[in-house]
C-alpha positions as CSV (number, residue, x, y, z in Angstrom):
1,M,-6.9,11.9,-25.0
2,T,-6.7,11.1,-21.0
3,D,-3.3,10.5,-19.5
4,P,-2.6,6.8,-19.1
5,A,-0.4,7.9,-15.9
6,A,-3.6,10.2,-14.1
7,P,-5.0,8.2,-11.6
8,K,-8.5,6.9,-12.2
9,K,-11.8,8.0,-10.2
10,L,-14.0,6.4,-8.3
11,S,-17.8,7.3,-8.9
12,L,-20.6,7.1,-6.0
13,L,-21.1,3.8,-7.8
14,D,-18.3,2.1,-7.8
15,V,-18.2,2.8,-3.5
16,A,-21.9,1.7,-2.6
17,G,-21.5,-0.3,-0.2
18,C,-17.8,0.2,0.6
19,D,-15.3,1.2,3.2
20,T,-12.8,3.5,0.8
21,A,-9.5,4.7,2.0
22,Q,-6.4,6.5,0.6
23,W,-2.8,4.5,1.3
24,H,0.2,5.0,-0.1
25,V,2.5,1.9,-0.9
26,I,6.0,2.4,-0.6
27,Y,8.6,-0.2,-2.2
28,Q,11.9,-0.8,-0.5
29,N,15.2,-2.8,-0.4
30,R,15.4,-4.8,3.1
31,A,17.5,-3.5,5.3
32,Q,18.5,-6.8,6.3
33,D,20.1,-9.2,4.4
34,Y,17.6,-12.1,3.8
35,W,18.7,-15.3,1.6
36,W,14.9,-14.8,0.0
37,A,15.5,-11.2,-0.3
38,R,18.3,-11.5,-2.9
39,R,15.6,-13.4,-5.7
40,L,13.6,-10.4,-5.7
41,K,13.7,-7.4,-7.7
42,D,15.9,-4.6,-7.2
43,G,14.1,-1.6,-4.7
44,F,11.3,-4.6,-4.9
45,Q,12.4,-6.2,-1.6
46,H,10.1,-4.7,1.1
47,C,6.8,-2.9,1.0
48,W,5.0,-0.8,3.9
49,L,2.4,1.5,4.1
50,A,2.0,5.2,5.3
51,K,-1.4,7.4,5.6
52,P,-1.4,11.5,6.3
53,V,-3.0,12.4,8.6
54,Q,-4.4,16.1,8.9
55,Y,-4.9,17.5,12.6
56,G,-5.3,20.6,11.5
57,P,-5.5,23.7,8.8
58,Q,-2.1,24.4,8.1
59,L,-0.4,22.0,5.3
60,S,2.4,21.7,8.0
61,D,-0.5,19.9,10.1
62,R,0.1,16.7,9.4
63,L,1.2,13.5,10.5
64,W,2.4,10.2,9.3
65,M,0.6,6.8,10.0
66,R,3.0,4.2,9.4
67,V,2.6,-0.1,8.9
68,D,5.4,-1.5,8.2
69,P,4.9,-5.9,8.0
70,C,7.9,-7.5,8.8
71,L,7.9,-11.4,9.7
72,P,8.2,-11.5,13.5
73,F,6.2,-8.5,13.8
74,I,3.7,-5.6,12.1
75,H,5.3,-2.7,13.2
76,A,3.1,0.3,13.4
77,D,3.7,4.0,14.5
78,V,3.0,8.2,13.8
79,Q,5.9,10.1,12.2
80,F,6.0,13.5,13.5
81,H,7.0,15.1,10.1
82,P,4.8,17.4,7.9
83,E,6.2,15.6,4.8
84,P,6.2,12.4,3.6
85,P,8.6,9.5,4.6
86,W,9.9,9.0,1.0
87,V,11.3,13.1,1.1
88,R,13.9,11.7,3.4
89,D,14.7,9.0,1.3
90,H,14.9,9.2,-2.3
91,S,15.5,5.2,-2.8
92,M,11.9,4.5,-2.1
93,T,9.3,3.9,-5.0
94,V,5.8,5.4,-3.9
95,Q,2.1,4.0,-5.0
96,V,-0.4,6.3,-4.0
97,V,-3.8,3.8,-3.9
98,T,-7.4,4.1,-3.3
99,S,-9.7,1.3,-2.3
100,A,-13.0,0.7,-2.0
101,R,-13.6,-2.7,0.2
102,P,-17.1,-3.9,0.9
103,Q,-18.0,-4.7,4.2
104,T,-17.5,-8.0,4.6
105,V,-15.2,-10.6,5.5
106,R,-12.1,-11.6,3.4
107,E,-12.0,-14.6,1.2
108,W,-10.4,-17.4,3.5
109,F,-8.3,-18.8,0.3
110,A,-7.2,-15.5,-0.5
111,L,-4.9,-15.2,2.6
112,G,-1.3,-16.8,2.3
113,P,1.8,-16.3,4.3
114,P,2.0,-13.1,7.0
115,S,4.2,-12.0,4.6
116,C,4.3,-7.7,3.7
117,V,2.5,-8.3,0.8
118,E,-0.1,-10.2,2.5
119,I,-0.4,-7.6,4.9
120,A,-0.4,-4.9,2.5
121,K,-3.0,-6.9,0.6
122,A,-5.3,-6.8,3.7
123,F,-5.2,-3.3,4.2
124,L,-5.8,-2.5,0.2
125,G,-8.4,-5.2,0.2
126,I,-6.9,-7.4,-2.7
127,N,-8.0,-10.5,-2.4
128,K,-5.5,-12.5,-5.0
129,F,-4.0,-15.6,-4.0
130,W,-1.2,-15.2,-6.6
131,L,0.3,-11.9,-5.6
132,R,3.2,-12.8,-3.6
133,T,6.0,-10.2,-4.1
134,P,6.4,-6.3,-4.2
135,W,7.1,-6.2,-7.4
136,Q,3.5,-8.4,-8.3
137,L,1.7,-6.1,-6.0
138,Y,2.9,-2.9,-7.8
139,Q,2.6,-4.1,-10.8
140,Y,-1.3,-5.0,-10.1
141,I,-1.6,-2.1,-8.5
142,N,0.0,0.1,-11.5
143,A,-2.3,-1.6,-14.0
144,R,-5.6,-0.5,-12.3
145,G,-4.4,3.5,-11.9
146,G,-4.1,3.2,-8.6
147,V,-7.3,2.1,-7.7
148,I,-8.6,-1.1,-6.1
149,V,-12.4,-2.0,-5.9
150,S,-13.2,-5.3,-4.1
151,R,-16.4,-7.0,-4.8
């Protein structure tokens, strides 16, 4: 019997003609108290992305690329700590997502308002118009075992 919590595996047929990427989607409450954040599920008011970059042979030779989409701008930086960002802040919920995206332009009708969820969907190759809140994104990724194959 297989473990339902175990991540799904991609086959070569799944990734033929696709670009693959692995991201960590991090969910947390917003630092600022916006009126709409009070309507969102606690712990899922904001989402951002992180990706480890290995630059040497040692396990400690790692840094983290961080993409934090906010409404006025997208904050992107590199964190020079070998441990993941959620180790320093235990209030975060983390999903590891492997995405396989075809080498085409995203569908125009899947674009929505420039929220953190919309930017995360663009990075992951998700073309679902109805995904609007971080909690909905979390459930969508969870239902697919952390594997997104866009076709």
